[in-house]
C-alpha angles and dihedrals in degrees: 000000000000090000091052093051090047092053090048091050092049091049092052093043098048100040109105090210090060101043096057114109093205116118091213122134111288122238103258096210093056091047093053094044093049094048092047088054094049096045092045090051089050092050093049090051098048092103090047092049102065090199095048115146101170090254101122094204094053094040088056096063115358093076091069114095087196093058091130092062090042100043095138091062084083089073090066094053103068117118136186125035091329094056091113093062103113095165112191095340093127096048140070128280117262118201117212108212103160126060095198123110138207118176097209105026108030115186121236108263094039125111093242092053088053099049096048095058116113099224126074112274136181102213120207135168129242096211144346114303144167112220118200106189123213093207134006112296104246106206120208125217123281098029133136119196102200116184097177115132095025136064102245123183127183111188154104090067139045113318139200129334128182109189124178093336137119143212103035130152123191112189138168101003131135106225116184148136091030116177136193114281118230127238117278148102119305131179120233098174139008090264103036140056132165143192113256130189124229113305128229099246099244123159090226122002116194108191125177091338138130140208098025126156124190110187138169097358127141116227133187145148108006128161096245124000129348090221124003121184110190149150099044098315109163141170091053131152123189108189145160094006126144113219126188144157102022137113109213103033110176132004119194108187129027108238143333089260095053099083099131092058100034104040092087097047115132117187132170119206108189142162094357124145112223100198142176127335099023124143108193145295098095072165127337109197139198127191113325133071123292129186112197105185139169097349125149116230115190101160144019130161098199111007141322108224121024143154152161137210097050104290119178107238122186110190108190133175096344125151112227118189108184111220118252096219101056135062094224103096093154114106094204136061126187112206133209102355141087120254089252088063104037095046085073093056112105108242118152135180116204123178094345117155112227117198136179093015098312115155137180122217108216122202142178133044093286096230105197095226091058092055091045087056090048093046116094103164141004111277119225128219113292090230087071095053096096089056095043093050098039090104097044115144132031111338128225095231120183125193114255094023136085107272 
């Protein structure tokens, strides 16, 4: 197994396409070819990996009982459009020991003090803690927030914001009951602070950023969105999360008038469990290219996948279970346009499993190159989705045991 991980690391490290820091649109053919290679390797090694589930992210690192000593291996396991998000892999470890927060003068040992540093950092936690932030947590580039090994909650206050940054991983955190932050000064580095107006109240806001990976977090009950990816953010993967009890779950694309920024967005939504008490936006998309693959949908009150402004949406290998207690069995919702217009939008369902009356309304001509551009990994059979998403959400990892 060590040899396989070493080869994988060397491939990622030496590939010119992966070492570039530019947030430009990724070449879709190289993305698809690379992800096919990784997922095929994972499949071939399932018998070798005694904990193999068919989930290529988890099979990359969760089989290691020494995960705590090898935490940074996680950075080599991202897939999809956010596969280049290495976070703080090339930096030191930073141990959070204090759950307190101060927006302008964060104490060493606090989460805010860690995320505002300029250098790459892999941030871990000494013990269980509940962090109630005073202002939105403004995360600097090249940071990993790694909650494994502790029960970490961020909630009952403003939550996480990634604005015009790159290379960030958020993993293993419970994010819930997020509220709007008030106006005030907030520090985003040791040498800089700024006045910010009232925030939206998202669990995680990704604004104008690139190479971001949100994995194995548990989300619920925030003021606005659980995860919003807006203003041209690209190279993003949202995977293995468990989302419950929220109306507007996930927004990908800022507004119908924001084409110039959002048309090059590329976002992968994979292996998530969209659970009880959800309204819609799983996700809602604008412009751009969106690969929604191998997710488990067990409830929606209005719709599951929607959009406006002609996004390309490739729904592949998902398991949709239409709720019993609502009339809205349709997975899809086209916003703000007549049928004559939205029937030209490229939305395709491939290998999705529709249960309890669920149905997907396809549209567009289905030009192959558009779906290649929207494809970020090889989808697996929908019948495997329950297994692949069984561990969605923040994990209860213990040292010396498989996570």
